[in-house]
Every structure is written in structure tokens, then in C-alpha cells.
VMD Tcl script that builds the backbone (N, CA, C; Angstrom):
set m [mol new atoms 552]
animate dup $m
set s [atomselect $m all]
$s set {name element resname resid chain x y z} {
  {N N MET 1 A 1.095 -0.734 -0.164}
  {CA C MET 1 A -0.260 0.071 0.116}
  {C C MET 1 A 0.805 1.323 0.014}
  {N N ALA 2 A 2.190 1.399 0.165}
  {CA C ALA 2 A 2.789 2.602 0.656}
  {C C ALA 2 A 3.022 3.389 -0.569}
  {N N PRO 3 A 3.404 2.437 -1.803}
  {CA C PRO 3 A 3.373 3.175 -3.456}
  {C C PRO 3 A 2.189 3.722 -3.390}
  {N N TYR 4 A 0.986 3.448 -3.712}
  {CA C TYR 4 A -0.113 3.933 -3.752}
  {C C TYR 4 A -0.265 5.174 -2.790}
  {N N HIS 5 A -0.222 4.718 -1.502}
  {CA C HIS 5 A 0.074 6.411 -0.651}
  {C C HIS 5 A 0.581 7.056 -1.141}
  {N N VAL 6 A 2.152 7.017 -1.313}
  {CA C VAL 6 A 2.943 7.692 -1.653}
  {C C VAL 6 A 2.426 8.940 -3.344}
  {N N VAL 7 A 1.978 7.989 -4.374}
  {CA C VAL 7 A 1.068 8.532 -5.361}
  {C C VAL 7 A 0.316 9.174 -5.184}
  {N N LEU 8 A -0.544 8.911 -4.184}
  {CA C LEU 8 A -2.133 9.816 -3.742}
  {C C LEU 8 A -1.956 10.647 -3.274}
  {N N VAL 9 A -0.959 10.685 -2.502}
  {CA C VAL 9 A -1.004 11.730 -1.426}
  {C C VAL 9 A -0.452 13.473 -2.189}
  {N N HIS 10 A 0.012 13.319 -3.182}
  {CA C HIS 10 A 0.614 14.378 -4.310}
  {C C HIS 10 A -0.723 15.006 -5.386}
  {N N PHE 11 A -1.943 13.909 -5.033}
  {CA C PHE 11 A -3.067 14.974 -5.401}
  {C C PHE 11 A -3.713 16.050 -4.888}
  {N N PRO 12 A -4.281 15.429 -3.253}
  {CA C PRO 12 A -4.919 16.806 -2.601}
  {C C PRO 12 A -3.649 17.625 -2.762}
  {N N ILE 13 A -2.305 17.373 -2.266}
  {CA C ILE 13 A -0.743 18.134 -2.006}
  {C C ILE 13 A -1.696 19.510 -3.451}
  {N N ALA 14 A -1.619 19.064 -4.258}
  {CA C ALA 14 A -1.269 19.794 -5.292}
  {C C ALA 14 A -2.573 20.657 -5.626}
  {N N LEU 15 A -3.772 19.859 -5.681}
  {CA C LEU 15 A -5.006 20.628 -5.303}
  {C C LEU 15 A -5.476 21.958 -4.253}
  {N N TRP 16 A -4.651 21.460 -2.904}
  {CA C TRP 16 A -4.978 22.394 -2.122}
  {C C TRP 16 A -3.865 23.643 -2.583}
  {N N MET 17 A -2.499 23.276 -2.991}
  {CA C MET 17 A -1.489 24.285 -3.183}
  {C C MET 17 A -2.191 25.519 -4.145}
  {N N THR 18 A -3.169 24.649 -5.333}
  {CA C THR 18 A -3.318 25.541 -6.038}
  {C C THR 18 A -4.325 25.898 -5.591}
  {N N ALA 19 A -5.352 26.004 -4.702}
  {CA C ALA 19 A -6.365 26.318 -3.941}
  {C C ALA 19 A -5.846 27.735 -3.238}
  {N N THR 20 A -4.858 27.171 -2.574}
  {CA C THR 20 A -4.085 28.297 -2.137}
  {C C THR 20 A -3.931 29.861 -2.647}
  {N N LEU 21 A -3.384 29.290 -3.595}
  {CA C LEU 21 A -2.814 30.330 -5.205}
  {C C LEU 21 A -4.019 31.027 -5.395}
  {N N ILE 22 A -5.401 30.608 -5.858}
  {CA C ILE 22 A -6.411 30.991 -5.712}
  {C C ILE 22 A -7.102 31.785 -4.913}
  {N N ILE 23 A -6.671 31.277 -3.514}
  {CA C ILE 23 A -7.325 32.407 -3.030}
  {C C ILE 23 A -6.593 33.466 -2.381}
  {N N ILE 24 A -5.392 33.672 -2.207}
  {CA C ILE 24 A -4.562 34.626 -2.366}
  {C C ILE 24 A -4.950 35.057 -3.206}
  {N N PHE 25 A -5.014 34.853 -5.149}
  {CA C PHE 25 A -4.701 35.953 -5.740}
  {C C PHE 25 A -6.323 36.630 -5.825}
  {N N ARG 26 A -7.403 35.812 -5.448}
  {CA C ARG 26 A -9.073 36.585 -4.785}
  {C C ARG 26 A -8.379 37.495 -3.910}
  {N N ALA 27 A -8.044 37.157 -2.693}
  {CA C ALA 27 A -8.488 38.031 -1.935}
  {C C ALA 27 A -7.599 39.174 -2.575}
  {N N MET 28 A -6.733 39.309 -2.833}
  {CA C MET 28 A -5.861 40.449 -4.052}
  {C C MET 28 A -6.790 41.699 -4.896}
  {N N SER 29 A -7.421 40.396 -5.508}
  {CA C SER 29 A -8.165 41.238 -6.937}
  {C C SER 29 A -9.749 41.096 -7.496}
  {N N ASP 30 A -10.282 41.806 -7.594}
  {CA C ASP 30 A -11.823 41.603 -7.748}
  {C C ASP 30 A -11.876 41.505 -9.387}
  {N N GLY 31 A -10.792 41.487 -9.784}
  {CA C GLY 31 A -10.863 41.581 -11.424}
  {C C GLY 31 A -11.494 40.459 -12.134}
  {N N PRO 32 A -11.751 40.656 -13.316}
  {CA C PRO 32 A -12.239 39.512 -13.772}
  {C C PRO 32 A -12.079 37.978 -13.909}
  {N N THR 33 A -10.114 38.071 -13.924}
  {CA C THR 33 A -9.600 36.970 -13.946}
  {C C THR 33 A -9.498 36.319 -12.687}
  {N N ALA 34 A -9.194 36.745 -11.314}
  {CA C ALA 34 A -9.543 36.248 -9.944}
  {C C ALA 34 A -11.367 35.606 -10.024}
  {N N LYS 35 A -11.997 36.665 -10.865}
  {CA C LYS 35 A -13.393 36.032 -10.358}
  {C C LYS 35 A -13.369 34.902 -11.235}
  {N N LEU 36 A -13.412 34.424 -11.956}
  {CA C LEU 36 A -13.148 33.122 -13.029}
  {C C LEU 36 A -12.528 32.068 -12.260}
  {N N PHE 37 A -11.277 32.383 -11.414}
  {CA C PHE 37 A -10.198 31.392 -10.760}
  {C C PHE 37 A -11.287 30.763 -9.737}
  {N N ASP 38 A -11.942 31.766 -9.041}
  {CA C ASP 38 A -12.722 31.490 -7.840}
  {C C ASP 38 A -14.300 30.721 -8.125}
  {N N ARG 39 A -14.521 30.946 -9.301}
  {CA C ARG 39 A -15.802 29.768 -10.073}
  {C C ARG 39 A -15.242 28.019 -9.604}
  {N N ALA 40 A -13.465 28.346 -10.139}
  {CA C ALA 40 A -13.078 26.867 -9.611}
  {C C ALA 40 A -12.545 26.501 -8.628}
  {N N LEU 41 A -12.970 27.602 -7.256}
  {CA C LEU 41 A -12.810 26.871 -6.130}
  {C C LEU 41 A -13.175 25.945 -5.506}
  {N N VAL 42 A -14.437 25.730 -5.877}
  {CA C VAL 42 A -15.393 24.963 -4.896}
  {C C VAL 42 A -15.009 23.249 -5.310}
  {N N PRO 43 A -15.137 23.894 -6.820}
  {CA C PRO 43 A -14.886 21.972 -7.141}
  {C C PRO 43 A -13.531 21.462 -7.307}
  {N N LEU 44 A -12.590 22.786 -6.584}
  {CA C LEU 44 A -11.226 22.176 -6.738}
  {C C LEU 44 A -11.213 21.703 -5.015}
  {N N LEU 45 A -11.637 22.804 -4.667}
  {CA C LEU 45 A -11.421 22.086 -2.917}
  {C C LEU 45 A -12.313 20.578 -2.347}
  {N N SER 46 A -13.306 20.608 -3.059}
  {CA C SER 46 A -13.937 19.451 -3.131}
  {C C SER 46 A -13.102 18.687 -3.549}
  {N N LEU 47 A -12.625 18.128 -4.722}
  {CA C LEU 47 A -11.701 17.273 -5.420}
  {C C LEU 47 A -10.720 16.937 -4.279}
  {N N GLY 48 A -9.854 18.084 -3.728}
  {CA C GLY 48 A -8.887 17.933 -3.067}
  {C C GLY 48 A -9.394 17.469 -1.892}
  {N N LEU 49 A -10.598 17.859 -1.176}
  {CA C LEU 49 A -10.755 17.016 -0.140}
  {C C LEU 49 A -10.998 15.192 -0.145}
  {N N ILE 50 A -11.768 15.159 -1.297}
  {CA C ILE 50 A -12.496 13.402 -1.911}
  {C C ILE 50 A -10.998 13.018 -1.519}
  {N N SER 51 A -9.791 13.169 -2.716}
  {CA C SER 51 A -8.776 13.098 -2.418}
  {C C SER 51 A -8.059 12.826 -1.758}
  {N N GLY 52 A -7.854 13.806 -0.410}
  {CA C GLY 52 A -6.944 13.845 0.253}
  {C C GLY 52 A -7.779 12.889 1.517}
  {N N MET 53 A -9.251 12.584 1.395}
  {CA C MET 53 A -9.800 11.306 2.413}
  {C C MET 53 A -9.154 9.827 1.835}
  {N N VAL 54 A -9.145 9.929 0.736}
  {CA C VAL 54 A -8.863 8.399 -0.180}
  {C C VAL 54 A -7.480 8.532 0.508}
  {N N ALA 55 A -6.401 9.647 0.196}
  {CA C ALA 55 A -5.231 9.750 0.022}
  {C C ALA 55 A -4.853 9.244 2.019}
  {N N PHE 56 A -5.437 9.699 2.775}
  {CA C PHE 56 A -5.639 9.566 4.664}
  {C C PHE 56 A -5.846 7.949 4.260}
  {N N SER 57 A -6.631 7.308 3.797}
  {CA C SER 57 A -7.505 5.897 4.494}
  {C C SER 57 A -6.181 5.160 3.799}
  {N N VAL 58 A -5.670 5.608 2.928}
  {CA C VAL 58 A -4.513 4.361 2.075}
  {C C VAL 58 A -3.504 4.436 3.268}
  {N N GLY 59 A -3.348 6.108 3.208}
  {CA C GLY 59 A -2.137 6.113 4.482}
  {C C GLY 59 A -2.151 5.258 5.556}
  {N N LEU 60 A -3.539 4.935 6.123}
  {CA C LEU 60 A -3.791 3.830 7.320}
  {C C LEU 60 A -3.535 2.682 7.281}
  {N N MET 61 A -3.584 2.188 5.893}
  {CA C MET 61 A -3.421 0.762 5.744}
  {C C MET 61 A -1.469 0.357 5.235}
  {N N VAL 62 A -0.656 1.079 5.540}
  {CA C VAL 62 A 0.755 1.206 4.935}
  {C C VAL 62 A 1.286 0.836 6.220}
  {N N TRP 63 A 0.879 0.724 7.022}
  {CA C TRP 63 A 1.553 0.254 8.475}
  {C C TRP 63 A 0.022 -0.133 9.254}
  {N N PRO 64 A 0.908 -1.249 9.947}
  {CA C PRO 64 A -0.460 -1.622 10.965}
  {C C PRO 64 A -0.746 -0.074 12.100}
  {N N TRP 65 A -1.454 -0.320 12.856}
  {CA C TRP 65 A -1.886 0.901 13.818}
  {C C TRP 65 A -1.128 0.700 14.891}
  {N N GLU 66 A -0.913 -0.677 15.670}
  {CA C GLU 66 A 0.044 -0.389 16.607}
  {C C GLU 66 A 1.702 -0.108 15.926}
  {N N THR 67 A 1.824 -0.500 14.403}
  {CA C THR 67 A 3.637 0.221 14.464}
  {C C THR 67 A 3.039 1.186 14.375}
  {N N ILE 68 A 2.607 1.754 13.534}
  {CA C ILE 68 A 2.469 3.219 13.053}
  {C C ILE 68 A 2.300 4.374 14.184}
  {N N SER 69 A 1.606 3.431 15.421}
  {CA C SER 69 A 1.369 4.365 16.331}
  {C C SER 69 A 2.546 4.550 17.456}
  {N N ALA 70 A 3.369 3.140 17.403}
  {CA C ALA 70 A 4.458 3.199 18.148}
  {C C ALA 70 A 5.584 4.359 18.347}
  {N N SER 71 A 5.761 4.919 17.047}
  {CA C SER 71 A 6.565 5.600 16.857}
  {C C SER 71 A 6.615 7.315 16.756}
  {N N ALA 72 A 6.910 8.338 17.407}
  {CA C ALA 72 A 6.756 9.303 17.942}
  {C C ALA 72 A 6.540 9.819 16.827}
  {N N LEU 73 A 7.037 9.947 15.546}
  {CA C LEU 73 A 7.018 10.583 13.696}
  {C C LEU 73 A 5.835 9.895 13.155}
  {N N GLY 74 A 4.945 8.822 13.337}
  {CA C GLY 74 A 3.995 7.908 12.461}
  {C C GLY 74 A 3.262 8.833 13.620}
  {N N ARG 75 A 3.099 8.833 14.623}
  {CA C ARG 75 A 2.045 9.631 15.723}
  {C C ARG 75 A 1.818 11.211 14.827}
  {N N ASN 76 A 2.871 11.569 14.718}
  {CA C ASN 76 A 2.611 13.193 14.582}
  {C C ASN 76 A 2.086 13.701 13.113}
  {N N HIS 77 A 2.475 11.874 12.495}
  {CA C HIS 77 A 1.925 12.432 10.505}
  {C C HIS 77 A 0.566 11.870 10.875}
  {N N VAL 78 A 0.319 11.279 11.584}
  {CA C VAL 78 A -1.198 10.778 11.497}
  {C C VAL 78 A -2.204 12.025 12.225}
  {N N LEU 79 A -1.453 12.588 13.677}
  {CA C LEU 79 A -1.959 13.924 13.825}
  {C C LEU 79 A -1.604 14.713 12.801}
  {N N THR 80 A -1.361 15.570 11.914}
  {CA C THR 80 A -0.856 16.605 11.308}
  {C C THR 80 A -1.864 15.965 10.001}
  {N N ALA 81 A -2.207 14.735 9.188}
  {CA C ALA 81 A -2.854 14.201 8.395}
  {C C ALA 81 A -3.790 14.695 8.357}
  {N N SER 82 A -4.644 14.059 9.703}
  {CA C SER 82 A -6.135 14.623 10.097}
  {C C SER 82 A -6.176 15.377 10.206}
  {N N TRP 83 A -5.454 16.774 10.961}
  {CA C TRP 83 A -6.104 18.008 10.909}
  {C C TRP 83 A -5.844 17.946 9.570}
  {N N THR 84 A -4.976 18.149 9.050}
  {CA C THR 84 A -4.858 19.028 7.415}
  {C C THR 84 A -6.347 18.295 6.898}
  {N N VAL 85 A -6.766 17.174 6.518}
  {CA C VAL 85 A -8.065 16.834 5.832}
  {C C VAL 85 A -9.056 17.756 6.802}
  {N N ALA 86 A -9.366 17.854 8.058}
  {CA C ALA 86 A -10.382 18.272 8.510}
  {C C ALA 86 A -9.985 19.772 8.228}
  {N N TYR 87 A -8.812 20.173 8.110}
  {CA C TYR 87 A -8.908 21.813 8.149}
  {C C TYR 87 A -9.627 22.373 6.786}
  {N N TRP 88 A -9.013 21.416 5.748}
  {CA C TRP 88 A -8.669 21.671 4.400}
  {C C TRP 88 A -11.031 21.651 4.028}
  {N N ALA 89 A -11.526 20.918 4.956}
  {CA C ALA 89 A -13.101 20.938 4.657}
  {C C ALA 89 A -13.494 21.430 5.473}
  {N N VAL 90 A -12.475 22.503 6.552}
  {CA C VAL 90 A -13.754 23.993 7.166}
  {C C VAL 90 A -13.453 25.085 6.097}
  {N N ILE 91 A -11.949 24.728 5.321}
  {CA C ILE 91 A -12.281 25.871 4.102}
  {C C ILE 91 A -13.284 26.111 2.472}
  {N N LEU 92 A -13.080 24.770 2.516}
  {CA C LEU 92 A -14.188 24.220 1.794}
  {C C LEU 92 A -15.472 24.594 1.915}
  {N N TYR 93 A -16.005 24.494 3.026}
  {CA C TYR 93 A -17.290 24.711 3.695}
  {C C TYR 93 A -18.096 26.398 3.727}
  {N N VAL 94 A -16.735 27.229 4.106}
  {CA C VAL 94 A -16.688 28.169 4.971}
  {C C VAL 94 A -16.714 28.508 3.265}
  {N N ARG 95 A -16.304 28.377 2.154}
  {CA C ARG 95 A -16.420 28.947 0.960}
  {C C ARG 95 A -17.926 28.725 0.036}
  {N N TRP 96 A -18.132 27.227 0.346}
  {CA C TRP 96 A -19.175 26.937 -0.178}
  {C C TRP 96 A -20.233 27.809 0.532}
  {N N ALA 97 A -20.236 27.463 1.756}
  {CA C ALA 97 A -21.829 28.444 2.649}
  {C C ALA 97 A -21.712 29.706 2.409}
  {N N ARG 98 A -20.827 30.497 2.153}
  {CA C ARG 98 A -20.632 32.331 2.362}
  {C C ARG 98 A -21.031 32.388 0.573}
  {N N GLY 99 A -20.726 31.618 -0.033}
  {CA C GLY 99 A -20.472 32.181 -1.520}
  {C C GLY 99 A -19.694 32.876 -1.400}
  {N N GLU 100 A -20.194 34.424 -2.360}
  {CA C GLU 100 A -18.704 35.603 -3.138}
  {C C GLU 100 A -19.317 36.126 -1.900}
  {N N ARG 101 A -20.031 36.061 -0.623}
  {CA C ARG 101 A -20.247 36.993 0.272}
  {C C ARG 101 A -18.182 37.098 0.926}
  {N N VAL 102 A -17.693 35.901 1.265}
  {CA C VAL 102 A -17.069 35.643 1.683}
  {C C VAL 102 A -15.258 36.616 1.058}
  {N N TRP 103 A -15.315 37.211 0.084}
  {CA C TRP 103 A -14.343 38.202 -0.551}
  {C C TRP 103 A -15.023 39.408 -0.283}
  {N N ASP 104 A -15.770 39.728 0.481}
  {CA C ASP 104 A -16.601 40.724 1.324}
  {C C ASP 104 A -15.488 41.947 2.156}
  {N N GLY 105 A -15.666 42.649 2.383}
  {CA C GLY 105 A -14.275 43.496 3.067}
  {C C GLY 105 A -13.349 42.838 3.551}
  {N N LEU 106 A -13.064 42.468 5.429}
  {CA C LEU 106 A -11.766 41.758 6.023}
  {C C LEU 106 A -12.206 40.487 5.963}
  {N N SER 107 A -13.264 40.058 5.389}
  {CA C SER 107 A -13.392 38.630 5.611}
  {C C SER 107 A -12.247 37.413 4.718}
  {N N ARG 108 A -12.060 38.659 3.414}
  {CA C ARG 108 A -11.241 38.067 1.931}
  {C C ARG 108 A -9.763 38.088 2.677}
  {N N TRP 109 A -9.551 38.738 3.986}
  {CA C TRP 109 A -8.042 38.479 4.019}
  {C C TRP 109 A -8.263 37.977 5.229}
  {N N VAL 110 A -9.474 37.346 6.049}
  {CA C VAL 110 A -9.275 36.351 7.252}
  {C C VAL 110 A -9.000 35.024 6.204}
  {N N LYS 111 A -9.711 35.094 4.797}
  {CA C LYS 111 A -9.581 33.502 3.885}
  {C C LYS 111 A -8.470 33.341 3.360}
  {N N ALA 112 A -7.353 34.131 2.996}
  {CA C ALA 112 A -6.028 34.196 2.429}
  {C C ALA 112 A -5.598 33.678 3.575}
  {N N GLY 113 A -5.549 34.196 5.198}
  {CA C GLY 113 A -4.874 34.045 5.818}
  {C C GLY 113 A -4.929 32.382 6.663}
  {N N LEU 114 A -5.961 32.381 6.427}
  {CA C LEU 114 A -6.191 30.118 6.965}
  {C C LEU 114 A -5.685 29.763 5.713}
  {N N ALA 115 A -5.985 29.654 4.440}
  {CA C ALA 115 A -5.503 29.511 2.816}
  {C C ALA 115 A -3.934 29.156 3.468}
  {N N GLY 116 A -3.404 29.935 3.835}
  {CA C GLY 116 A -1.976 30.207 4.229}
  {C C GLY 116 A -1.526 29.442 5.272}
  {N N LEU 117 A -2.650 29.481 6.560}
  {CA C LEU 117 A -2.084 28.266 7.610}
  {C C LEU 117 A -2.746 26.753 6.743}
  {N N GLY 118 A -3.482 26.690 6.069}
  {CA C GLY 118 A -3.610 25.330 5.237}
  {C C GLY 118 A -2.329 24.863 4.579}
  {N N CYS 119 A -2.144 25.924 3.871}
  {CA C CYS 119 A -0.907 25.488 3.347}
  {C C CYS 119 A 0.837 24.951 4.282}
  {N N GLY 120 A 0.904 25.659 5.130}
  {CA C GLY 120 A 1.591 25.276 6.071}
  {C C GLY 120 A 2.131 23.990 6.675}
  {N N LEU 121 A 0.413 23.753 7.125}
  {CA C LEU 121 A -0.131 22.306 7.480}
  {C C LEU 121 A 0.003 21.467 6.536}
  {N N LEU 122 A -0.594 21.132 5.713}
  {CA C LEU 122 A 0.101 20.861 4.540}
  {C C LEU 122 A 1.088 20.241 4.545}
  {N N GLY 123 A 2.361 21.124 4.302}
  {CA C GLY 123 A 3.794 21.322 4.067}
  {C C GLY 123 A 4.500 20.367 5.375}
  {N N ILE 124 A 4.013 20.932 6.606}
  {CA C ILE 124 A 4.412 19.998 7.673}
  {C C ILE 124 A 4.308 18.271 7.544}
  {N N THR 125 A 2.887 18.064 7.344}
  {CA C THR 125 A 1.776 16.719 7.368}
  {C C THR 125 A 3.319 15.951 6.103}
  {N N GLY 126 A 3.403 16.734 5.137}
  {CA C GLY 126 A 4.344 16.346 4.057}
  {C C GLY 126 A 5.846 15.787 4.303}
  {N N THR 127 A 5.875 17.288 5.126}
  {CA C THR 127 A 7.562 16.552 5.404}
  {C C THR 127 A 7.349 15.772 6.734}
  {N N LEU 128 A 6.764 15.375 7.416}
  {CA C LEU 128 A 6.593 14.002 8.736}
  {C C LEU 128 A 6.552 12.739 7.354}
  {N N GLY 129 A 5.565 13.192 6.669}
  {CA C GLY 129 A 5.487 11.892 5.765}
  {C C GLY 129 A 6.928 11.316 4.934}
  {N N GLY 130 A 7.882 12.303 4.729}
  {CA C GLY 130 A 9.075 12.320 4.176}
  {C C GLY 130 A 9.753 11.290 4.872}
  {N N HIS 131 A 9.460 11.548 6.176}
  {CA C HIS 131 A 10.525 11.273 7.229}
  {C C HIS 131 A 10.881 9.758 7.335}
  {N N LEU 132 A 9.301 10.161 7.359}
  {CA C LEU 132 A 8.885 8.213 7.564}
  {C C LEU 132 A 9.590 7.479 6.507}
  {N N VAL 133 A 9.234 8.084 5.221}
  {CA C VAL 133 A 10.358 6.635 4.434}
  {C C VAL 133 A 11.471 7.123 3.917}
  {N N GLY 134 A 12.106 8.126 4.416}
  {CA C GLY 134 A 13.650 8.844 4.606}
  {C C GLY 134 A 13.986 9.649 3.758}
  {N N ILE 135 A 13.497 10.476 2.995}
  {CA C ILE 135 A 12.802 11.954 2.479}
  {C C ILE 135 A 12.884 12.794 3.618}
  {N N TYR 136 A 14.672 13.384 3.966}
  {CA C TYR 136 A 14.400 14.536 4.642}
  {C C TYR 136 A 14.295 16.211 4.217}
  {N N THR 137 A 13.500 16.962 4.939}
  {CA C THR 137 A 13.698 18.250 4.334}
  {C C THR 137 A 14.422 19.599 5.508}
  {N N ASP 138 A 14.612 20.900 5.056}
  {CA C ASP 138 A 14.747 21.772 6.076}
  {C C ASP 138 A 13.661 22.035 6.491}
  {N N VAL 139 A 12.561 21.924 6.049}
  {CA C VAL 139 A 10.940 22.160 7.268}
  {C C VAL 139 A 11.340 21.785 8.731}
  {N N SER 140 A 11.509 20.081 8.969}
  {CA C SER 140 A 12.192 19.767 9.688}
  {C C SER 140 A 13.192 20.682 10.804}
  {N N THR 141 A 13.751 21.349 10.176}
  {CA C THR 141 A 14.919 21.884 10.435}
  {C C THR 141 A 14.338 23.496 10.886}
  {N N GLY 142 A 13.539 24.043 10.329}
  {CA C GLY 142 A 12.839 24.657 10.907}
  {C C GLY 142 A 11.800 24.614 11.967}
  {N N LEU 143 A 11.124 23.447 12.015}
  {CA C LEU 143 A 10.542 23.291 12.982}
  {C C LEU 143 A 11.675 22.871 14.576}
  {N N ARG 144 A 12.315 22.515 14.284}
  {CA C ARG 144 A 13.025 22.258 15.218}
  {C C ARG 144 A 13.722 23.605 15.900}
  {N N LYS 145 A 14.124 24.858 14.605}
  {CA C LYS 145 A 13.821 25.877 15.700}
  {C C LYS 145 A 12.974 26.746 16.367}
  {N N MET 146 A 11.787 26.343 16.263}
  {CA C MET 146 A 10.532 26.822 16.569}
  {C C MET 146 A 10.375 25.885 18.472}
  {N N GLY 147 A 10.975 24.846 17.868}
  {CA C GLY 147 A 10.697 24.228 19.356}
  {C C GLY 147 A 9.839 22.676 19.532}
  {N N TRP 148 A 10.024 22.451 17.950}
  {CA C TRP 148 A 9.535 20.972 17.906}
  {C C TRP 148 A 10.064 20.055 17.251}
  {N N ASP 149 A 10.982 19.016 18.430}
  {CA C ASP 149 A 11.494 18.095 17.395}
  {C C ASP 149 A 10.889 16.836 16.574}
  {N N VAL 150 A 10.691 17.262 15.265}
  {CA C VAL 150 A 9.503 16.311 14.490}
  {C C VAL 150 A 10.139 14.275 15.511}
  {N N TYR 151 A 10.691 14.250 16.105}
  {CA C TYR 151 A 10.858 12.450 16.399}
  {C C TYR 151 A 10.688 12.585 17.350}
  {N N THR 152 A 10.283 13.471 18.212}
  {CA C THR 152 A 9.610 13.246 19.634}
  {C C THR 152 A 7.781 13.600 19.584}
  {N N THR 153 A 6.681 13.039 20.211}
  {CA C THR 153 A 5.288 13.286 19.885}
  {C C THR 153 A 5.184 14.680 20.494}
  {N N PHE 154 A 4.500 15.666 19.538}
  {CA C PHE 154 A 3.498 16.459 19.479}
  {C C PHE 154 A 2.779 16.791 20.760}
  {N N TYR 155 A 3.224 17.843 21.257}
  {CA C TYR 155 A 2.048 17.781 22.893}
  {C C TYR 155 A 2.091 19.485 22.952}
  {N N VAL 156 A 0.945 19.915 22.781}
  {CA C VAL 156 A 0.661 21.236 22.936}
  {C C VAL 156 A 0.472 21.500 24.162}
  {N N PRO 157 A 1.796 22.969 24.402}
  {CA C PRO 157 A 1.595 23.005 26.458}
  {C C PRO 157 A 0.126 23.722 26.565}
  {N N ASP 158 A -0.261 24.569 27.295}
  {CA C ASP 158 A -1.513 24.642 28.010}
  {C C ASP 158 A -1.300 26.420 27.638}
  {N N SER 159 A -0.407 26.932 27.688}
  {CA C SER 159 A -0.136 28.427 26.831}
  {C C SER 159 A -0.708 28.506 25.908}
  {N N THR 160 A -0.052 27.382 24.697}
  {CA C THR 160 A -0.144 26.931 23.298}
  {C C THR 160 A -1.783 27.118 23.166}
  {N N LEU 161 A -2.675 26.313 23.866}
  {CA C LEU 161 A -3.603 26.108 23.531}
  {C C LEU 161 A -4.579 27.023 23.783}
  {N N ILE 162 A -4.080 28.563 25.044}
  {CA C ILE 162 A -4.908 29.743 25.263}
  {C C ILE 162 A -4.566 30.159 24.280}
  {N N VAL 163 A -3.542 30.468 24.062}
  {CA C VAL 163 A -3.178 31.256 22.814}
  {C C VAL 163 A -4.068 31.012 21.342}
  {N N LEU 164 A -4.218 29.796 20.940}
  {CA C LEU 164 A -5.082 29.229 19.804}
  {C C LEU 164 A -6.140 29.743 20.344}
  {N N ALA 165 A -7.210 29.509 21.245}
  {CA C ALA 165 A -8.668 29.949 21.857}
  {C C ALA 165 A -8.111 31.386 21.528}
  {N N ILE 166 A -7.457 32.073 22.169}
  {CA C ILE 166 A -7.417 33.033 21.706}
  {C C ILE 166 A -8.066 33.882 20.423}
  {N N ILE 167 A -6.860 33.019 19.809}
  {CA C ILE 167 A -6.624 33.755 17.802}
  {C C ILE 167 A -8.120 33.300 17.453}
  {N N SER 168 A -8.501 31.982 17.925}
  {CA C SER 168 A -9.832 31.506 17.388}
  {C C SER 168 A -10.710 32.515 17.502}
  {N N ALA 169 A -10.891 33.140 19.187}
  {CA C ALA 169 A -11.906 33.750 19.010}
  {C C ALA 169 A -11.757 35.157 18.343}
  {N N LEU 170 A -10.650 35.563 18.274}
  {CA C LEU 170 A -10.475 36.978 17.602}
  {C C LEU 170 A -11.540 36.915 16.291}
  {N N LEU 171 A -10.576 35.716 15.759}
  {CA C LEU 171 A -10.856 35.419 14.191}
  {C C LEU 171 A -12.803 35.353 13.988}
  {N N VAL 172 A -13.049 34.367 14.973}
  {CA C VAL 172 A -14.663 34.398 14.877}
  {C C VAL 172 A -15.450 35.731 15.180}
  {N N GLY 173 A -14.562 36.427 16.020}
  {CA C GLY 173 A -14.974 37.998 15.799}
  {C C GLY 173 A -14.947 38.771 15.174}
  {N N ILE 174 A -13.712 38.535 14.264}
  {CA C ILE 174 A -13.787 39.259 13.195}
  {C C ILE 174 A -14.796 39.522 11.849}
  {N N GLY 175 A -14.711 37.303 11.879}
  {CA C GLY 175 A -15.940 36.794 10.824}
  {C C GLY 175 A -17.325 37.182 11.474}
  {N N VAL 176 A -17.529 37.471 13.096}
  {CA C VAL 176 A -19.176 37.624 12.591}
  {C C VAL 176 A -19.503 39.790 12.386}
  {N N TRP 177 A -17.756 39.893 12.550}
  {CA C TRP 177 A -18.384 41.828 12.495}
  {C C TRP 177 A -17.969 42.011 11.074}
  {N N ALA 178 A -17.330 41.641 10.295}
  {CA C ALA 178 A -17.572 41.822 9.284}
  {C C ALA 178 A -18.901 41.355 8.188}
  {N N GLY 179 A -19.359 40.204 9.059}
  {CA C GLY 179 A -20.353 39.664 8.096}
  {C C GLY 179 A -21.564 40.994 8.767}
  {N N ARG 180 A -21.390 41.672 9.388}
  {CA C ARG 180 A -22.370 42.211 10.053}
  {C C ARG 180 A -22.345 43.449 9.426}
  {N N ARG 181 A -21.077 43.910 9.068}
  {CA C ARG 181 A -21.554 45.051 8.516}
  {C C ARG 181 A -21.457 45.272 6.885}
  {N N ASN 182 A -21.638 44.251 6.317}
  {CA C ASN 182 A -21.562 43.984 5.204}
  {C C ASN 182 A -22.814 44.270 5.062}
  {N N THR 183 A -23.826 43.579 6.152}
  {CA C THR 183 A -24.992 43.323 5.724}
  {C C THR 183 A -26.178 44.375 6.329}
  {N N GLN 184 A -25.556 45.161 6.272}
  {CA C GLN 184 A -26.146 46.788 7.161}
  {C C GLN 184 A -26.269 47.721 5.588}
}
mol reanalyze $m
mol bondsrecalc $m
mol representation Tube
mol addrep $m
């Protein structure tokens, strides 16, 4: 199954990276080309989500759960892969549910920021998967400099959870504020 997983993961990577570029381009432009690209965003994100779920499922079949969960690197890879799929599902839902309104006012920049975070999470997931098969990148060096060695289990300190909760509340508040401002 490992060769299939390695091939399959490149589909959601390509689709979500393309979606990130479209989101950033659309956030910066209201021109006809940006709007044309935006029309392809929901189908692109949908295909990314489907291929991501398939790649994740096949990835779970590469090694027995007892084996992959015995390694800190394996646990981290499964954890970030599940976060990545869930995160891009939320990006898809927000774009689909809000429609064109997602590009109104400040919410366009929130959307661009969220796409950038999703792209970073995707890169970290790929880096961890690469380490599992012996392909190393400088991303892990950057993560180590930020305080996380990819060969140790990723634990989130309480202070980090508090910061994440505050940032999440701020993003929700900005979204609600921008939504109310656009409906007035």
C-alpha cells in the first residue's frame, strides 16, 4: 500500500496548493480573472478533500496501527494528516456556505490567512511523511528551531492552547463583525 499512498498524496497536495494560490489571488483582486478562478474554487476544494480522504485512508493501511502509533514520528504524521484533511474541509465549507460574500471586506484577508495556514499544515504533514520514508527536508530544521523536534511526540502546552483559543475567538469575532457590517 505504501507506493499507492505516496502517489495518492500528491493529488490533494497539488489541489490544495492551487486552491491556496487562487484564494490569495482572489483576496487581492476583484478582476475578471480572479472571479473566473474563484468559480473553480469549490470544485477544486471538493476534489482536494475527496482525494485527501482517500490518501489518508490508504495511508492508514500502509502500516498496522500498532506500528505507526509506536513511533512519535508516525503519531505526529497521522495527527497532522487528520488536521490537514479536517482543516481543508472547513475551508471548503466556508467558501461553499458563504458564497461570494466570503470576498467582502475583511473576510477576504481572513480567508487568505486561513489558506496560508492550511498550506503550512500541508507542508508539515508532507515533511513528516517524508521522514517516515527517509526523505528529509529543511522544514524539520525550521520546526526544530521553533521548538518542535519531529522525532518527539507533539504535545501542545496549555499556554499554546490558550493562545490558539484567543486567536480563534478573534477570528470568529472578526468574521461576525465583518458579516454584520456587510449586511447593513
